[in-house]
C-alpha positions, 0 to 999 in steps of 0.5 A: 504538906499543909493543902495535903494536910487540910485535904486529906486530915490524918493521910498526910503521906511520909514523902510530901513530909520528907518535902517538907523537910528537904526544903528546909522546912524544921520539924517544929515548924511542922509540928506547928504546921500540923498543929493549926490545921488540928485546931482548925478542925476542933474549932470547925466542929465546936462551931458547928455543934454550937450553931455558927457563931457570928463572924468577927468583922475581918472573915464576914467578906469571905462567909461562904455563901451556903453557910445556914446563917451568915451574921 
């Protein structure tokens, strides 16, 4: 479900949510995953609008090589 949420944003089908719930994922945890994905999307949008802020030391080795500016 989280993978579909990341790929398709708001177009996660009911079956994906049902499979997660059937596998024992609680409703609260499902909502946590949705909130985290929404937050990550918002952070990415703000970063793009702000002209890309510097990456934390932990993330620098994982920086996308095609980024307009990699600190």
